[in-house]
N, C-alpha and C positions, 0 to 999 in steps of 0.2 A: 659450494656446489652451484654450478651455473643454473641448473633447473630450479633450484630453491630460490636463488636470487631473482630469476625471472618471475617466478610465481609470487614472490613477495612484492616485487615492483608492480605487477599487475593488480594485486590486491590493494596496494596503496593508490594506484591510479583510479581504480574503481571505487575508492573510498570505503573499502571494507576494513582498512587499517587507517588510523588517524595519525600515527607516528611511525617513522621508519628510521632505524639506525643504520648508517651506511659509511663505507670508506669514501674517500674523496672521489675515486674513479667511478664507483657505483652511484654515488650521489649526483655527480655531474651528468649522469645518463638519464636522470629523472626530469622529464619536461612536463611538469604539471603546472598549469598556469595559476592555480589558486593556493599555492603553498603559503602559509601564513607565518611560519617560524623556521629560521635556519639557526641551529644551535651548534657552535663549535665547542665540543668538550675538550679538545686539544687545540692549541694555537696553530694556525697554518704555517707552513714553511716560508711563505712569501706573501707580500701584499697582492701580487698578481693572482695568486690562488685564492686569497680571501675575497678579493673583488669578484672573481668569477663565481665562487661558491655562494656568497651572499646574494648574488644576482638571481638565484633560484627563487627567492621570496617575492611575492607580490607582482608577478609578471602579467597579471590580468589588470593591473592598475589599482587593485585593492590594497589594503593594508598589509605590510610585511614587517616582521620584527626579527632582527638579527642579534643574537646573544653569543658572546665569546667568553669562555672561562680562561683566565690567564694566570700563570705563575712563572716567574723568571726561571724556576727550576726546569720548566719545559724547554726553554731556550738552551739551557746548559745541556740537557739530555740530547736535544737535536744536534748540538755541536759535537757531542761525543760520537754520534752515529757517523759523522763525516771523517773521522780520523784516519780511516783506511783509504780515503779517496785521494786522487792527485792534489798537489798543493794548490794549483790554479783553481781547481773545482772547489776545494775547501774555502778559498778566499771569496769566491763568488757566493757560495752558500752562506758564509758567515755575514757577508754584506746584506744579503736578503733577510736573514734572521734579525740583524740589527735594525733594519727598517721596520720589520714586523713588531719587534719589541718596542721601538719608539712610538709606533702607532698605538700600541696597547697602553703605554705609559703616559702619552701626551695628555695635557689638560686643555688643549685647544679643540676647536670644533672638529670632530672626527671626519665629517664630510669634506671640510676644507682641507684637512691634512691629506686625506686619501686622494682627492681630485688633484691637489698640488703634486702629489707623487706621480700622477699620470699626465702631468703637464697642463692641467686645466686650472683656471682660476674660479673661485667661488666666494661670494660674500656671505660670511657666516651669519649675518643678520637674517638671511633667507632660510636658515636651517629650521626655524620655527620649533626649536627644542626637540628635534627628532633624535638627537644623540644624547647620551648621558652627560657629556661635558657641557652642552648648552642647556640641558635641563637642570643640572646641578653645577653651575660654574664655580670654579675655585677662586679664592681671593686673589685679586691682582695687586701688583706692586709696581712702583716706579722703576722702570728698567733702562732708563736713559744711559747711565754710566756703564752698566753691564753690557748692553748692546754695543756701545762705543768701544769698550775694551775688546770684545770679540772681533769686531770689524777691523780694529787696528792690528790685532794679532794676525789675522788673515793677510792683511797688507804687508806686515813686517816680515812674514815668511815667504813673501813674493808670490802669494796665491798658487803655491805648488803642493799643498798638503791636504790630507783628509781630516775629517772631524776628530778622530782619535789623536792625531798629531797636534792639532790646535789645542785640544784639552791638555795634553802633556806639557805644552809650552806654558799655558796659563797656570797650571798647577806646579810647574817647576819639576816635572818628573822625567827622568832620563830614560831614553829608549835608543834602540839602534838608529832610528831615524833622526832623533834630536842630536845624537852624538855626531853622526856623519855630516849633518848640516850646521853643526856648532851653534845650535839654537840657544844654548846656555849663555852665549855671549850677548844675546839680545837684551835690551833694556826692559822689555816686556816680560822676560822670563820670570815666572812665579808670581806675577802681579794679580793672579786670580785666587791666590791663597787667602781665604778668610775663614773664620770660625764656622759660619753657617753655609759656606759655599764649597761643595765637593764636586767630584766629576759629574754626578747626576745633574747637579744644578747647571753646570756649564753646557752639558749636552742639551738640556731643555732650552737654554738661551739660543744655542746655535740652531736647533731645530726650528724654533719660532722665527729666527732670522731668515731661515730658508722659506718657511711657509708664508711669511709676510713680505717676501720679495727683496730683502736686503742682501741675501747671499744666494749664489747659484751653485749647484753641484754639477760639475762636469762629468757626465756619465762616461763619455768616451775616454776620459783620463782617470778611470777607476775611482770616481767620487771625489776628486780634488775640489776644494771650495774656493770660489772666486767672488769678488764683490760685484754686485749689479750696479747699474746707474744710480738707483735709489740708495744703495749702500754707500757709494762714493759721496753722494750729496749729504748723507747723514754724517759721515766722518767730518766733512767740512763745517756743517752747521747742525749740530745735534739738537734734538727736540724731545719733548716728553713722549715716552712710549710705555704703555702698560703691558706687563708680561705676567706669566704665571709659572709656578713650579709644577713639574710633572707629578703624576701619581707615584707613590712608592708602595709597590706590592710585595717588597721583600720581607717586611716585618709587620704585617697587618695583624690586628687583633680585633676582638669584638667591639672595642670602643673607637676604633679608627674610623674617621669620616670617609676614607677612600673606599670606593667599591672595588671588589675583585671580579666583578662581572661587567663586561663592556657591552653596552647595548646601543643599537641604532635602529630606527624604524622608518618605514616608508608608508605614508598614509594616503588614502584615496581622496581625502578632502570632502567627502560627501557628508550630508547631515546625518544625524544618528538614525540608524535603522531600528526596527522593532526586533530585538534579539530573539525573543521567544518565537515569533513567526519565522524569522530567518532560519532558526534551527529546524523548525518543522519543514520548511521548504527544502532545506539541504537534505533532510532525511528522505523526503518524497523524491527528490532528484536522484539520490543514491539508489532507491528501490526501482525507480523507473529505468535508470541506466542499466541496472543489473538485469531487469526483465528483457530489455532490448538488446543486451549484449554489447553495449556501447560505453565508452568512457563518459562520465557525467558532463565534462566540458563540451562534448559534441552536441549535447541537448541544450543546456543553458549554462552559461558561465556564472561564476559567483557574483560579479558586479550586477548582473541581471536580477539574481535572487535578492540582492541587497536593495535594489531599487524597488522590487516588488514589495518588500517589507517596509518600504517608506510610503509608496503610493497606493498600495492596496487595490490593484485592478480587480474588478468583479466580473468582467465579461471578456470574451476572446478579443473583441475590438479594442478594449482598453489595454489588454495585454500586449497588443502589437505596438503600442506606444512606449513600451519599456525598452531601454537601450539593449541592443543585441537580440531582440525578439521581433522577427518579421512575421508576416502573415502566414508563411509556410510553417515555421516552427510553432507558432501559436495554434494553428489548426491541427497540427500533428501531435503535439505534446501538451498543449495548454489546458485542456479541460480539467484534469485533476488538480492542477495548480490553482486555477481560479475558483474551483469548488472549495478547496482547502481555505483559500483566503476569504471567501464569502462567509463560510462557517465561522472562521476566526473573528471576522469583523462583527458578525451578529452576536457571537458569544460574549465578546468583550465590549460591545456597544461603542465601537470606534468611529470617530468622525474623520472622514477621509480628507486629504488635502484637496483644495478646490482646483488646483491646476490639472489634476488627473481627470476630474469630472468634465472640465470645459476644454481640455487641450484639443487642438485641431488635428484632424487626420492629415491635413495638407502640409506634410513635412518631407515629402519625397522630392529630391532634387531633380532638376531637369536632366542632369547627366545620368542619373539612375534610370529614369524612364527611357532615355535614348539607348542606353546599353541593353536593357531588357528587350526593347522593341527590335533592335537590330540583331540580337541573338535569336529571337523568334523568327526573324527573316533569314537567318543563317548567313549573315554578312561575315566575311573574313575578318578576324580580329585585328590583323595588321592594317586593313583598310579602315576599320573602325577607329583605330588609334590615330592614324594619319588624319582622318577627318576632324579630329578634336585636338590636333597638334600635340599628341601624347606619345610617349614611348609605349611599347607593348607591355613593359614591366609595370608602368603606371596604370595602364588599363586593367591588367590582371589584379592590381591592388584594389581597384574600384569594384571589380567583379567579386573578389574575395569578400569585401565588405558587404556586398549584397547577399552573397550566399551564406556568410557567417551569421547574418541577421535572420536567416530562415527562408529566403526566397529561393525557389528552385530554378536552375537554368540548365539548358541542355547544350553542351558543347561537343556532342558526339560528331557533328558534321566537321568541326574544326580538327578534332583529334584524328579522324579518318584521313583527312587531307594532309596533315602536317606531322603526324607522329606514327612511327612504325607500330604495327599492331602488337608485335611481341613485346616491344618496349613499353607500350601503353599498358598491356596486361601485367607486366612485371611491376611497374610503378603502382598500379592499382592494388595489386596483391600485397605490396609492401605496406600501404596504408591500412589495408584490411587487418593485417596481423600486428602492426607496430603499436607500441604503447604511446608513441609521440607523433605529432603532426609537424614537427619542426623540419623546415626545408633543408637546412644545412646538414642535419643528421641524416635525412633521407638521401641526399646526394652522396654523402660519405659512405653510406651503407650500400647504395646501388652502384657507385663508381662514377666519380666526377668526370672521367674521360668519356663515358658512354652516355651520360644523361645530362642535358642542359637544365639550368634552373627554371627556365620558362616551361619546359616539358613537364617537369615535376610539379610545378605550380598549377598547370592546367589540369593534370590528373588529380591533384589534391582537391581542386574545385569540383571535379566530377564526383570524387569520393564523398565530399560533404553534401553535395546536391542529391546524390542517390541514397546515401545512408543516414545522413544527419537531418535532412529536411523531409 
């Protein structure tokens, strides 16, 4: 029921609910900046979907944990659902599922694997044990000869075949492809057959060869594997390479070292906060937001509460030095928060960090002062941007930073000059009733042919300034 879904989403955004169970489509519509967990009870159908869905966590820069439950039976079930679709569609779907399955079963750094899939490089040493594989690394083995055999096989089949075909050649397994290309006549046919090396083993080696840059998958040729420059050099002059076996989730039991839960996290990197105070501040924020009829993030975002529970500001002036809290927000919403913190500090006899006590107020940038002064003088935003050699988009970003920190600005003069009154009212009404302040979602809802991004951003600034500050 659409009304029930909307009501549930509103309750989640207003923090009346701590957990929400959602389909992919419904979940992707939730734009809450301080989501801390995204849990996939079922494996996604593609890595593109997984990447988007896990991106819901930690969008405010705070910690986010992503947990995925995986069983290969889920992949089999999803493949069965495709049987009534056209053959070409089935092929694409199965390729996507194979990539998802490989991501689930890989023992390499998950962040490296995922970013490689999207064409980006990543040094796994920078993962900082964020994923389960880096946190609990599997035992590595000398993979020089195995990698060399894989690369030689790809070369011997003229770099014209996919992963599955390469494995069939290594294992000496006949298929319609190996028969038509007479692969059984190659010297390398069956060279991968050993007691402890099955199809899963060779799949893991090939995947790692891709992730580490020895092999390139040609997407435009339906996943054909080719040797990279690095791969060709390795064939000529092999050297020591440490590799790992994939996780095997097909026959896990209570004594198995393998996890059947895949985890990855995004951490804010801040020093530890006072969790008891943090919880009290979150509850106060929830009650304040409910009383004001606003989403909590419009008042204070979670990183601001986290910093409060580290620095213990006791006055409105000290509160303005917390990230994301300007003088406007501090004056409008700050009193109950500093009162709560003060009572907590006294009750627990807490010694506050010195940097909060002595931190200077002089942290306002010259650009911020320039923008505020010129808006007060009702200077055209386009002229303001030109005078600072900025684009209008960059200027709006600076104004958003000012307003989101709690400083009130009045852009009514610019809106009257540059935006049709009916359009302005429609955009403003959208933000008044929407559960999200996301610009892309707003444009899609309002109609991208009728409303420009700059227009929507200007009215969002007005909304925050009028109702949030």
